[in-house]
C-alpha positions in Angstrom: 0.5 -61.3 29.2 -0.3 -58.0 27.3 -2.6 -55.3 28.9 -4.2 -53.3 26.6 -4.8 -49.7 28.0 -7.4 -47.6 26.3 -8.1 -44.1 27.2 -11.4 -43.4 28.6 -13.6 -41.3 26.5 -15.4 -38.5 27.9 -19.0 -38.9 28.8 -21.3 -37.8 26.4 -23.1 -34.8 27.7 -25.8 -33.2 25.4 -26.5 -29.8 25.4 -30.2 -28.8 24.7 -32.3 -25.5 25.2 -32.7 -26.2 28.7 -29.1 -26.8 29.4 -27.1 -24.8 26.9 -26.6 -22.1 29.6 -24.4 -24.5 31.5 -21.8 -24.7 28.7 -18.3 -23.1 28.7 -19.0 -21.0 25.8 -22.4 -19.6 26.9 -20.5 -17.7 29.5 -18.5 -16.0 26.6 -21.2 -15.1 24.4 -22.6 -11.4 24.1 -26.1 -11.3 25.7 -27.9 -10.5 22.6 -26.5 -13.7 21.0 -27.7 -15.5 24.2 -31.1 -14.1 23.7 -31.2 -15.1 20.0 -30.1 -18.6 20.9 -33.1 -18.9 23.4 -35.6 -17.4 21.1 -34.6 -19.6 18.0 -34.2 -22.7 20.1 -38.1 -22.4 21.0 -38.8 -23.1 17.5 -35.9 -25.2 16.0 -35.2 -27.7 18.5 -31.2 -28.5 18.7 -28.9 -30.9 20.6 -25.2 -30.4 20.8 -22.3 -31.7 22.7 -19.0 -30.2 24.2 -17.0 -31.4 21.1 -19.2 -29.8 18.7 -19.5 -26.6 20.5 -15.7 -26.3 21.5 -14.1 -27.2 18.0 -16.5 -27.2 15.4 -18.6 -23.9 16.1 -16.7 -20.5 15.4 
């Protein structure tokens, strides 16, 4: 009998205006950039995930 082993995909964890401060990149951002993200997120809602923030956003 062949057993199929699949890697467990990481659980999707969305980041929104309310939870963005809990992300890893947030700690590395300059304070003025953090403030800008908070201000803009009140006008333009967003939703992101860890993959996008870690690998796609520079």
